[in-house]
N, C-alpha and C positions, 0 to 999 in steps of 0.2 A: 095507422102509422106509416103506411107505405110511402107517403110523400115525404115524411120526415126522414125515413131510413133510405130514401132513394140514393143510389150511388151513381154519380155521373161517369160517363165513359171518358177516361183520360189515358194518356200515354203511360207506358211503364216507367218512364223517367220522372213522372210527377208524383211526389209524395202526398199522401192523404192522412198521414199521422206523424207524430214526432219520431224522427229517425236519428237526429243528431242532438246530443245533449248540449245545453247552453253553457258557454264558458264565462263564468262570472269574474274571472281574473283574481280570485281570492289569494292565490299563491303569490301575486305581485303586490299585495296590499302592504301598507306601512306596518300594520300590526305584525304580520308574519315575517316580513323581511327585516324589520328594525326593532319594533317595540318589545316583542317577546324576548329578544336577545338582551337588550340593554336593561330590561326590567327583571331579569332572571333572579337577581339577589333579592329584590323586593317580593317577588312571587314565592320564592322558596324560604326566605329567612326574615321577611318583613323589613329589609333594609331600606332606608329612605333614599329616594332618587329625585334629583332636580336636573333636568336637561333641556336644551334648546335645540329645536329641529325645524327645517323648512317644511312647508306644506303647499300643495297646489290644489286647484279645484277638481282635478281628476282623482284626488285622494278622498274616497267616500268611506263612511262608517268608521272613521279613524277612532281607535280606542275601544271599539266594541268587542273584538276578539280578545284583546288584552283584558277587558272587563270580565269576559266569560271565564278566563283563567283564574282571575281573582275569586269569582263566585264558586268555581269548582273546588278551590282549595280552602276557602274560608266561609263559604255559605253566605246567607243573607246579611250577616254582620259585616262582611267585607274586611278591609284593613283599616287601621287608624287613619283619621283624616290627614290628607296631604302626604301620605306615604310615597305615592308616585305623583310627581308634579311635572307635567309635560308642557313646555312653553313652545308653541308653534309660531312661526312667522310666515305670513303669506295669505293666500285665499283658500279657505277650506272648501271641500266638496260637500255634497249632501250628507246629512245625518252625522255630523261631527258629534262625537261623544254619545251616540245613541246607546241607551241601556247601561251606561257606565255606573258601576256601583261605588259605594263608599270606599274611600282610600285613594281614589284617582282624582286629581285636579287637572283639568285641561285649560290652559291659558292660551288664548289666541290673540296675537298682535297682528291684526289684519281684518278680514271679513269672512263671512261664512254663508253658504247657500241654505236651501230649505232643510227643514227637519232637524235643525241643531238641537241636541239634547233630547231627542225623541225617547220616551220611555225611561228617562233618567231615574236611577233608583239608588240615590245616595251620594253620587259623585258631585263634583263642583265644576262649573264651567264659567270662565271669565273671558269676555271678548271686549277689545278696545281697538281703536284705529292705530295704525303704525305711528310710532313716536316720531314727531317732526312733521306729521301731515298737516296741511294747511286748512282743510275743510272743518266746518263746525260739526262735531260728532252728533249732537242732538238734532241736527237738521238733515242728517244723511242716514240711509239704511245701512246697517252694519251686519245684520243677519236676515235671512230670508223668511219665507212663509212657514207657518205651522211649527214654529220652534217650541220645544218642550211639550209636544203632544203626548198626553198620557203619562207624564212624569209622576212618579209616586213619592219621591223624596229627593233631597239634595238641595243645592244652592246654585243660583245663576246671577251673574252681574254683567249687564250688557250696557256698555257706554256707547249710546247711539240709538237709532230707531230700529225696531223690529218690523217685519212685514205683517201680513194678515194672519189671523187665527193664532195669535200668540197665546201660549198656555192653554190651548183647547184641551179639555178633559184632564186638566191638571188635578191631581188628587193628593198632593203633599209637598210639592216643591215650593221653596221660598225664592222669589226672583225680584230683581230690581232692573228696570229698563227705562230708557229716557223718552220713548214714544212708541206707540204701536199702531198698526193698521186696522182694517175692519175686522169685526168679529172677535176681538180680544176676549180672553177668558170664557169663551163659549163652552157650555156644558162642564164648567169647572165644578169639582166636587170637594176639593180640599186644598190646603196650602195657602200661601200668602203672596200677593203680587203688588209691588209698588211701581207705579208709572209716574215718572217725573216730568210729564209733558202731555201733549195731546193724544187722544185716541181716535181711531176711525169710528165709523158708524156701527151700530148693533153690538156694542160692548155688553158683555154679561148675558147674552141670550142663552137661556136654558141653564144658567148658573144656579146650582142648588147647594153648594158648600164652599168652604174656604172664604177668604176675604180679600178684596182688592182695595187699594188706596190710590186714588188718582189726583194728581196736582192739577187743579182747575183754575188757572190764573185768569181766564177770561169769563168764568162763570157760565159757560155754555155746555159743559159736559153732559148735562141732563138731556140735551137734544140729540146726543149721539149714543146714549145708553138705552138698552132695552130693559125697561123697568117692570116687565111682566112678572119676574120672579125675584126681584131684588128691591131693597130699600136703599135710598141715597141718604147718608147720614153724615154727621160731623164727628171728628175724633174728640172724645171727652174724657175717657178713662186714662189716668196718668200712666199706668203700666203699658197700655196699648200705644200711647203716644211715644213712650220711650222705646218700645219695640220697633216702631216705624223709623224713628230717628236713628236707632242703632243699625238698621238695615241700610240706611243711606250712608252712615259712617263707613260701614264695611264696603259699600259700593265705591266710595271715594278711595278707601285704602287700597282696594284691589285694582281699580281702573284709572286712578288719578283723575277722575271726572271733575272738570272745572265747574260744571253745573251743580253737582252734588256739593262741592265746597261752597259755592255761592249760596245755595239753599240753607246749608247748615249755619252759615254766618248770619243769616237773617231768620233763624228758626222761629222765633216768637211771632214774627210778622207773616211768615209763610204758612205756619201751621193751620190757620183758619181756611186756607185755600185748598186744603186736602179734602176730598170727598171719599167717604167710606162706603164701599159697595158691599152691602150685607144681604145675602140670600134670605128670603123670608122664612123658608123652612128651617134653615140653619139657626136663625135668630130664635124662632119658637122653640127649637130643640134645646138651645143653650139656656134660655130662660126657664124652661121646664126642668132642666137638669139642676139648676140652682135651687129650685123649689123642692124637688124630691130629695136632694141631698140634705136640705135643711130639715126634712122630715125624718132623716136618719138612714135613708137608703144610700148605698154606694156601689161602686164597681158595675158589673154587668146588670145587676138588678136595677140600678138607677138609669142606666142607658136604655134598657128595654121598656121601663115604665115611661120614660120621656118619649121614646119612639112611638109607643102605643097611643099615648095621649095626643101626639102630634097628628097621627093618622086619623084621629076622630075629631080634630079641631075644625069647627065650622068655617073659620076664616081661611083655612087651607083649602077646603072644598070649594069655597067661593073665589079662590085665587087672590086673596088679600094677604 
């Protein structure tokens, strides 16, 4: 170990270990300077609040400290939906709405950097271009890379394109977006994602749970999807079709998306263009669940029986 532990001869003014703590500037964050103050009534008494504020790309993790205060007071249940509605205008920095719990809605009229909605756990995030902007939203990136990484629950409505690795490791979020970059829904384990346009390459790599619905107008989505762990299917069940349509309705209501409005006006013609991305393991589990419930099992017993059968399934072992 002598070579590893060797200490070079340096001057006394050269530091060889951490001597100055890093200043993260948390005391200057929007949460501490503004949000906690204006949301005092909501935090203490559950009073509803809807306010509009400016935001800049130097404002990072906006809403996270506020969200932690909600969780401290109300636990995992959070507050009733939309108790705190923050409408920002401008360009948000990294990690907008990270780990935001139920009860907080963040509406951004502008654009956002990477990690938007990271770890979202019940909150709602709405992003759309500035009103009056001249560019076509679905053809321009509105949020950066790795949006909604590791989200466990909540809702997201994004009018425009998302960068790479959208909804990676999503385990419970419901999201609508108008296009995504490479590696969308990678390692996804739960939740639902509706993509109203093109995807990048390697979509659904390692996806073992949840469901994605991709609008494939040109019929070439299969060339950009990693089908090692997923099936590509059509929407057939009426309840599922209505769920997807309703998500698009909400997307239009929240973002005023002209693309969503157009798709809804031609719904019967557009519906066959949607591709359902269904994880193979998840499909086997769901089919087994239906069968064991028909046998009279329910609750945890049904779940464990389905899980154990799936682990022994030969088709799973062979990768089919």
